[in-house]
LOBALO-65830 format. One line per 4 residues: number of its first residue (from 1); their letters; for each residue x, y, z of C-alpha. Coordinates in pm, 1 decimal, padded with zeros to 6 digits, m for minus. Layout:
<rs>
NUM) A) X:Y:Z; ...
</rs>
This chain:
<rs>
1) MERT) 00000.0:00000.0:00000.0; 00151.0:00330.0:m00107.2; 00134.5:00616.4:00136.7; m00115.1:00892.0:00061.5
5) DGEP) m00104.5:01251.3:00181.3; m00015.6:01327.4:00541.2; 00276.7:01225.0:00758.0; 00273.7:00924.7:00991.7
9) LLLA) 00258.8:01010.9:01360.2; 00295.2:00666.9:01519.2; 00435.0:00319.7:01449.9; 00307.3:m00009.6:01593.7
13) DWTA) 00291.3:m00385.0:01535.3; m00041.9:m00563.6:01482.6; m00024.2:m00939.1:01536.2; m00245.4:m01249.1:01578.1
17) VLMA) m00518.8:m01101.6:01357.4; m00856.0:m01268.7:01301.1; m01139.6:m01107.7:01104.9; m01496.7:m01240.4:01105.2
21) HFEV) m01713.6:m01080.9:00835.6; m02092.8:m01050.0:00842.2; m02349.4:m00940.9:00584.0; m02616.5:m00710.1:00725.9
25) DPAR) m02923.8:m00527.1:00606.1; m02804.6:m00194.9:00453.3; m03101.3:00007.1:00581.4; m03051.2:m00113.2:00938.7
29) LQRL) m02677.2:m00057.9:00921.5; m02713.0:00293.8:00782.4; m02891.0:00394.0:01103.7; m02567.2:00329.0:01294.2
33) TPFA) m02336.8:00560.2:01098.6; m02349.2:00919.3:00971.9; m02125.0:00822.6:00678.2; m02244.7:00678.2:00349.8
37) LDLF) m02211.5:00300.3:00338.5; m01954.6:00149.0:00105.7; m02120.0:m00157.1:m00050.6; m01973.0:m00458.8:m00227.1
41) QGRA) m02199.5:m00562.9:m00512.9; m02490.0:m00398.5:m00329.8; m02417.5:m00581.5:m00002.2; m02335.7:m00421.5:00333.4
45) FVSL) m02094.2:m00567.3:00588.1; m01963.8:m00538.6:00940.8; m01659.9:m00721.4:01077.7; m01536.3:m00832.5:01417.7
49) VVFH) m01156.1:m00799.6:01420.3; m00934.8:m00939.5:01695.4; m00566.4:m00848.3:01713.4; m00285.3:m00757.4:01949.6
53) MDRM) m00111.0:m00419.7:01932.3; 00242.0:m00377.7:02061.4; 00553.0:m00162.2:02022.2; 00370.2:00165.0:01966.6
57) RLRI) 00612.0:00457.4:01941.6; 00649.1:00797.9:01782.3; 00787.2:00779.8:01428.9; 01032.9:01062.4:01491.5
61) LPGP) 01166.4:00912.4:01819.7; 01093.6:00538.1:01803.4; 01359.2:00411.9:02043.3; 01301.2:00642.6:02340.6
65) TEPL) 00920.8:00647.3:02312.0; 00849.6:00274.0:02275.3; 00902.6:00188.4:02646.8; 00711.4:00501.0:02748.2
69) FAPV) 00407.7:00404.5:02539.1; 00403.2:00034.2:02635.7; 00201.0:00057.7:02961.8; m00082.6:00253.2:02800.2
73) TRSW) m00094.7:00115.7:02444.6; m00005.0:m00256.7:02455.4; m00341.3:m00429.9:02434.0; m00569.6:m00688.5:02278.4
77) FLNL) m00844.2:m00534.5:02064.9; m01182.8:m00647.8:01940.4; m01307.0:m00401.0:01680.9; m01658.8:m00390.0:01543.4
81) RTYV) m01621.9:m00201.7:01218.4; m01818.9:m00124.5:00907.5; m01735.7:00002.0:00558.7; m01808.9:00361.2:00464.3
85) RDGD) m01721.8:00640.3:00225.4; m01661.5:01011.7:00256.6; m01682.8:01154.8:m00093.5; m01439.3:00960.9:m00309.5
89) EAGI) m01249.1:00811.8:m00015.6; m01340.7:00463.4:00104.8; m01252.3:00341.2:00451.6; m01382.4:00186.6:00770.0
93) QFLV) m01568.7:00322.3:01068.9; m01522.9:00172.0:01413.2; m01864.9:00129.1:01574.2; m01717.5:m00007.6:01900.0
97) EWLS) m01370.2:m00118.5:02012.0; m01315.5:m00337.2:02319.3; m00964.5:m00336.1:02471.0; m00793.6:m00548.8:02733.3
101) NRLS) m00581.9:m00256.2:02859.7; m00797.0:m00021.9:03064.5; m00540.4:00258.3:03040.2; m00570.6:00245.6:02659.4
105) VLLG) m00945.9:00295.8:02690.7; m00881.6:00642.5:02834.2; m00683.4:00760.5:02529.6; m00876.3:00664.8:02218.2
109) GPVY) m01174.3:00893.1:02261.6; m01008.5:01227.6:02332.6; m00724.5:01184.7:02082.4; m00882.6:01006.2:01785.1
113) GLPY) m01254.4:01000.1:01864.5; m01245.7:00620.2:01889.7; m01531.5:00439.7:02070.1; m01315.3:00249.1:02318.8
117) RAGK) m01462.0:00022.9:02587.8; m01305.8:m00223.6:02829.8; m01327.1:m00593.5:02747.1; m01232.8:m00931.5:02893.8
121) FDLS) m01016.3:m01145.8:02664.5; m00942.8:m01519.4:02676.6; m00742.6:m01631.9:02373.5; m00530.3:m01934.6:02290.1
125) QDSG) m00405.5:m02136.8:01994.0; m00340.2:m02510.8:01973.8; m00244.9:m02710.0:01662.4; m00360.6:m02435.6:01429.6
129) VRQI) m00698.8:m02386.3:01598.9; m00749.9:m02042.5:01748.2; m00986.6:m02016.2:02043.3; m01136.9:m01677.6:02121.9
133) CVRP) m01367.0:m01547.7:02391.3; m01423.0:m01173.1:02431.8; m01683.6:m01016.5:02659.6; m01752.6:m00651.9:02742.3
137) RRGD) m01664.8:m00560.1:03099.8; m01994.9:m00374.8:03101.7; m02284.4:m00505.0:02897.6; m02403.2:m00833.3:02756.4
141) GRFE) m02307.1:m01065.9:02473.7; m01979.8:m01219.4:02364.1; m01769.9:m01316.3:02065.4; m01659.9:m01673.8:02119.7
145) GEFE) m01546.4:m01948.9:01888.6; m01288.1:m02185.4:01747.1; m01132.1:m02116.8:01408.2; m00891.8:m02335.3:01211.4
149) AVGH) m00665.9:m02172.5:00952.8; m00651.1:m02356.0:00619.6; m00430.3:m02313.4:00314.3; m00129.4:m02086.7:00286.9
153) DQPC) m00066.1:m01718.9:00345.8; m00142.5:m01517.1:00035.6; m00247.5:m01164.7:m00062.6; m00613.9:m01093.3:m00124.2
157) ESGS) m00729.3:m01162.6:m00478.2; m00777.8:m00840.8:m00673.1; m01142.7:m00737.5:m00692.9; m01254.4:m01002.4:m00443.3
161) ETEF) m01483.8:m00965.3:m00145.5; m01187.2:m01043.6:00079.6; m00985.9:m00757.5:m00068.6; m01282.9:m00522.6:m00022.0
165) LMER) m01306.4:m00617.7:00346.5; m00937.7:m00631.6:00439.0; m00746.5:m00376.4:00232.5; m00859.4:m00054.8:00400.9
169) YTAF) m00625.2:00232.8:00483.2; m00850.2:00511.9:00611.4; m01048.9:00504.2:00936.1; m01337.8:00742.5:01006.5
173) TDRG) m01470.9:00828.0:01351.5; m01772.4:01017.3:01480.0; m01776.2:01130.5:01842.0; m02035.3:01375.6:01963.4
177) GRRR) m02103.4:01485.4:01606.7; m01736.2:01560.8:01545.4; m01613.9:01363.0:01246.5; m01249.7:01273.0:01204.0
181) RFRI) m01032.3:01041.9:00999.9; m00683.1:00900.2:01020.5; m00482.5:00701.9:00769.8; m00258.2:00400.2:00803.8
185) WHPP) 00006.7:00244.7:00579.0; 00138.9:m00111.3:00574.7; 00212.0:m00385.4:00318.2; m00088.8:m00575.7:00181.3
189) WQQR) m00227.4:m00838.6:00415.6; m00094.5:m01192.7:00390.2; m00399.5:m01390.3:00495.1; m00560.7:m01732.9:00510.4
193) RCRV) m00919.1:m01851.1:00516.1; m01043.3:m02001.3:00843.5; m01275.7:m02295.7:00892.2; m01537.0:m02211.2:01154.6
197) LRCE) m01561.2:m02490.2:01411.1; m01774.8:m02295.6:01655.8; m01891.8:m01935.2:01665.3; m02107.2:m01729.6:01904.2
201) TSIL) m02161.1:m01364.4:01811.5; m02423.9:m01241.8:02056.0; m02204.1:m00935.9:02114.9; m02339.2:m00791.4:01787.7
205) GATF) m02707.7:m00787.1:01878.9; m02638.1:m00703.2:02243.1; m02444.4:m00393.7:02137.0; m02663.1:m00291.3:01842.6
209) PDLS) m03006.7:m00456.6:01803.7; m02998.6:m00362.4:01434.7; m02716.7:m00617.1:01393.8; m02894.7:m00906.5:01563.7
213) EARL) m02961.2:m01078.3:01229.9; m02609.3:m01034.3:01088.6; m02502.7:m01339.0:00885.4; m02148.3:m01472.9:00905.8
217) TSVT) m01999.7:m01497.0:00555.2; m01627.6:m01562.9:00604.2; m01339.9:m01564.4:00851.6; m00978.6:m01481.3:00767.7
221) CSDG) m00663.1:m01468.6:00976.5; m00312.5:m01330.2:00949.6; 00006.4:m01339.5:01153.2; m00010.2:m00961.9:01125.0
225) VGDV) 00204.9:m00672.8:01010.1; 00490.0:m00485.9:01174.7; 00586.4:m00120.0:01168.3; 00236.7:m00002.8:01078.7
229) WMGG) 00238.8:00371.0:01009.9; m00052.3:00561.3:01164.3; m00134.1:00920.2:01083.6; m00274.4:01180.9:01316.3
233) PERV) m00646.5:01262.2:01334.8; m00790.5:01507.6:01080.9; m01128.7:01679.5:01084.7; m01384.5:01572.8:00824.5
237) N) m01635.5:01831.6:00706.1
</rs>
């Protein structure tokens, strides 16, 4: 992915990534976002994305700032995101993000307008099967399941649904009516399809009743990417 306008502010590593993708009713989903939906062949999607973030640091002073950032930024994440557009720019919007690090929860809203909440995480992997259980610390529902990676790491096929869902490099936020965006840059995802052995997604309907009938369409996983460049927040008119 080539960098667009703007300078990166932060660097970080994203590892142990799993993305579960769901098709939803466009009219119901549109009620949850002020941005125009970005559709794939007329279909609307949300995704639950689990990953671990580590080694966050300032781009201009990576060595000295990495240990300073570690206590407040190292965390497991569960993102609930959807796919939106602002004019000609396509990206994602985070509807909710649950984090294992409670200190991180304090930072996302004021700085980036991110909808951070505290979550409880229980994750493990054995013989290629990833087991996940994430619950909100406040509220009902959970994302729980077992997922087995199949095949080999490969980039997303050009023009595919997987590429549409994974290769996104702009994030939009809306907090108190204040719209912002920030951009990221990293190499294209190397990903594999996952076989779903068990999956419980009551966290969707418990958080947003309009998503209670979301239909799981695919699950992908990746070892992750290092040295992700993250830009600073910008206002969106």
